[in-house]
N, C-alpha and C positions, 0 to 999 in steps of 0.2 A: 138794512132790512128791505127798503124799497126795491133793491136790485133783484131780490128773490121773487117779488111779484112780477117784475118785467120778464124775468127768465121763464116763469111759469106761464105767463100770457103768450110769450113767443113760442114756447114749446106747444101750447095748445093750438095756436094758429097753424103751426106746421103740421100737426096731427090732423087737424080739420082739412087742410089742403090735400094731404095724402088720402083721406077718406073720400073727399070729393072726386079725386082722380080715379080711385078704385071704383066708386059707384058709377062714374061715367063710362068706364070700360065694361062694366057689367051690363049697362043699359044700351050698349051700342048694338045696332042692327046692321047686318051686312048690306052694302049697296045703297043705303039710304042716309048715311051719315056724312055730313060735311064738317070737316074739322078746320077751325080757324084758330090762330094764336097770335100772341104779341108779347113783347118784352121791352123792358127799359133798363138801360145801364146808366147810372149816374156817376159822372166824373166831375167831382166838385159840384158846382151849381149847374153844370150843363148836362141835360138829358140826351141820350141817344136812344131813339125810339124806333122799333121795328115791328111790323105787323104783316099778316098775310092778306088782309083786306082793309078797305077804307073804314068799314064799321069797327073793326078791331083796333085800328089806329086811334079813332076817336075815343073808344072805350079805355084803352091803355093811357091815353093822354089825360082823360078825366080822372082816372084812378091815381095817376101820378100827381096831378094837381091837388087832389084831396089829401094825399099823404104829405105833400109839401106844406099845405096850410096847417095840417095837424102838427107837423114837426115845428113850424114857426110858432104855433099857439102853445105847444108844450115848452118851448124854450122861453117864450114870453112869460108864462106863468111861473117859471122856476125862479 
């Protein structure tokens, strides 16, 4: 039964992500928009982080660390 809740939460997070991307494209103005991005690939415990700017690098690194600590906390509570 707990798996159903995690699947629902995961689906909701994905839908919120799509909604945010859609809203961002609607609010985009021509010529004044600067797009930055970043991403993480986790291979075992080793993260491979890429970003288009130093600011995004630190943001992606912070988000990765938050998710890592949440993962450790959830495994510890189980």
